[in-house]
N, C-alpha and C positions, 0 to 999 in steps of 0.2 A: 560802373567800372570795376573789373574783377581784382582781387588780392592776391598775392603771390601765393599765398594758403591755398586758397581755391582751386588755382592754374596746377599746383603740384598735386592736389587730390585728385583732378579730374583727371591728370596724366598717368595718376596710380591705378585709378579705375579702368581708363582704357587698357593699360599694360596688362591688369589681370584678367581683362576680358580676352585680351589677344592671346595669353597664354593657355586660358580654357578654352576656348576653340580651337587651337593648334593641338592641345591634349585630346578633345574630341575627334578632331579629323584624323588623328592618328590613330585612334581606338577603333575607326570605321575601318582600318585596313583589315582587323580580325573579322572575319566572316559571321563567328558567334557574335560577337559585338553589334555588328550591324543587323542580323538577325532578330536580336533581343530588342533593339531600339525601333524595329521597323514596327513588331508588335505591340509596343506600347501606344502609339497613334498619338504622341504629343508633339506638339512645335519643337523645332530642332534649337530655338534660343532657349526653349525651357530645357530642354536634354542635356545641353551644354555644361547645365551649372550642376548636374548630378554625375558626371563623368568618372568621377574616381569611385562612387559608388557603384554604379552600374559595370565597372571592370570588376568589381569586388564578386557582384552578382555571376558576371561570367566567369570568374576562376571557379567559383562555388558549382556551377553548372559543368564546368569541364572534370572538375574532381567527381562529380556523380556519374558521370557517362560510362567509364567503365569499371565502377565499384561495385563490389559484390554482398558486401555488408558491413552494418554499422564498425566492425572491428578494423575494417581497412579504411574509414572514413577520413578525409585528409581536410576537411572542412574548419573552421575555428569552432563552431559549435558542432560536435557530433550529432548527426543526423538532420541537421536542419541547414537550408539554402538562405543565404541573404536575397531576398527578392523582391521587386519595386510593385506596387498597387498604384493605379490613378485615382484620384481623389480630387475632385475640382481642378481639374488640368496642373495637378502637382503630383510629383512623384511621393510614396510613402513607404519607407522601406521596413521590413520586420522579418523574421526570420519563421521560415514556413518547413513544416515537416518532410522528409523524404521518403519515398516510398519505403523505405526499411523501417524507418522511424515510425511510420502510419501503423505498420503492421506489429509493431512493438506496443504501440500504444493501445491498439486495438486488443492484443492479447494481454495486456496488464491493467487494462482500464477498472477490472473488478477492485483493484489493490485502492481505489478512492472508498472502496466499500469496508475495508480491512482495519482496525483498529489492533495493533498487535504491540505486545510487551516482551522485551528478552526473549524473541524466540528468532532462530537462526533462518536464512535466507531459504535454506533449503525445506525448513516446515512451511515457511509462507508461500511457496510455490508449487506446492503439495497438488499431487493430482490423483484422480479415482483411476484413472487409464494405467498409473503408475505403480499403484501397489502390487505388493509383491504377493502372488495367489497361491504358490506354491504348496503353503502350509495348510491341512484341511483344519486346522485350528482356529485360521482366522476366517474361515468360508462365513459362520453364524453373523459375525461382526460385519462383514462385506456386507450379506444381504441386508442386515438392518439398516446400515449406512444408505444403500440404493434404496431403500423404501422409504427412509426418511428424506431424501432428495425429493423422491417423485411425487411423496404426499405432502410435502410441507406446504404450509397455507399459514400465512400471519394471521387470519383470522379466526382460526381454530386452536384450540387448545392441544397443545402436544408437549409430549415430554422428550427431553434430551437424552443422554446415554453415561452413565457411569462407567468406564472402562477401567478395568483395572488386572493386572496379573504379572507375569513376569518381566523384570528390568530389560530394556532395549526390544522390546517387541512388536515396535512400531505404533503403539496407540496412539500417540500424538500425531504422528504423519498421517493416520488412517483417517480419524476425526476432521484434521485440519482440512484433508483433501475432501471431504464433505462439505465441510463449511464453505470451501472456495468456490465448489460447483454453485452454490448458492449465491455468493457474493457476485457472481457472473450474472447473474441474474437481478441483481440490484438490492439485494439483502444485506443489509448493515450487519456487521460479524465482528467479535473481537476475540482475541487470541491471547493469554496471558499466563505468564509462567508465575504461579503462584507463591513461591516462596520470597523470589524476586521482586516480585510488586509489593508485598507486605512492608519491606524494606524500604521500597524506595517511597510508600505512602507515608511509612514512618518519619522518614527523613523531612517530608514535606509537610508535615502536619500544621506546622505555626510558620508556614511560608504566607509572604503576603501577595504572591504572584497568581493565587487562585490555582495553583497546579494539584495540589491535594484537590481540591474539590473537583476538577476538570477530568482528573484520572478516575475518581471516585464515581462519578458519575456517567462517565461513558463507558465503564464495567455494568454498570447497574442498570443502566438503560436500553443498552446496545439489544437488537432482536434475538442474536443467537451469540451464546456465549460461551468460550471453553475455557475451564480454569484446568489448567495444566500443572501434572504432580502436587493434588492438593496432597497434604498427609506426610510431604517431605518437610515442610517449615516446621520450626520450633515454634509449640503451642506456647500462646500466650492469650491472658483474658482479653486483652486488647485485640489482636486479630482476629479472635473466635466470636466475643460478642459485640464489638465495636465496628468490624469492618465486613468478615464472610457472613455474619448473621442478616445485618441488615441488607447484605447483596441481596441473599437468597430469597428474604421475605418480600423484599418489594420483588422480585423476578417472580416469583410464586405468585404474587397477588395480579401481576400482570398478562400472567401465562405466556412468560416468553423461556422457550424452551434452552436448559442449560447443560451444557457436556461436562464430566470431569476425565481427567485421567489419575491413575492413583496404581502405586506398588501396593495398596493397602485394598482388602475387602471394607465393605462397610462396616462390617462387623469389628473389624480391627482400626476402622478408623475413628469409630465410636470410642474406644480405650484411648485414643491417640490424642482426641479432644478432652478427656479427662484427665488434664494435668496434675490432679492431686486425688485423693481417695474420699472429699468430702461429697456430700450428697447433691450440694449445690452445682459443683462442677458436672456431674453426673447427669444431671437435670438438664443443665446448656447442652452438654454433649450430644444427649439424647434429641434435645428440640433440633441443632443442626442437622443431623443424621436423617429425621424427617422430614424438612426441607427438602433435602437431597434427593430423598425418595419421592416426594412431591412432584420434583423437578424433573427427574431422570429416572430410567429403567436401567438397573445393574447387569452387565454381562463380566464374566470373567473370561480374561484370553491366556491361557498359558501356550506359551511358544517357546522357541530356539531364540536366543539373541541376534535379531535381526540389525543390531546399531549400523551397520554397513549396508543394508537395505533398505527398502521402504515399506 
């Protein structure tokens, strides 16, 4: 003998099933919905339960039909379609990339190989083909970078580049463009703005979340490193002897090519690191410069200010 509560519950279930079936039949009037469910090869009694989700897929597909790019995307998640997959006779919905998103993911896949710190987006998107070549003073550097790309081998001992010269000459852009080409081949690279990195390391030195160790190790152990604007920082014994020195020493022993940009020549940089006139600082400064020379070749690039160019 059934209780009143059981009868009411059964009525509610039957009423819900009826509404779901009604919604499904109504949706079948849309040719796009009918086409979608016909491709899934799932029994109708199963499909009925997913009517609302299937309609969401249909809406996303309609949005994609005349879309000309990610800027125009009208879907809930830009560049993705809410789409079903049949698994064990059930529908599993997930967001899959549209053709424009797939193209973007392919073009930016190398970003997974890049560790950057405080560098603008324009720099991180640098490309060799976009380098400004009208200035003959850049030719030597461009040739050097192209040769490095061609000859780079993780298993060989190679030097990076210490590029110094006039302010705004595009030094950072050019080296980053070179490293980005190698990142596209799967090489891990790091591009760090040195003055800001030192400040950040100092603020996290006693942190309990390992943020200091993580940053320090990422920079020390990466295959290719660009230390951008070295010499622009205020010299301190801590930054020189406890941070820069160990990084350079580790990379020198590991044969990891290291790149530098600076407004200072190596001779001027040596004076910069000699923060006092005592002999101890002169010796430590000389040690830093010798490590830089072991890791890189020095080229001076004097050119016009191309801050608005590449």
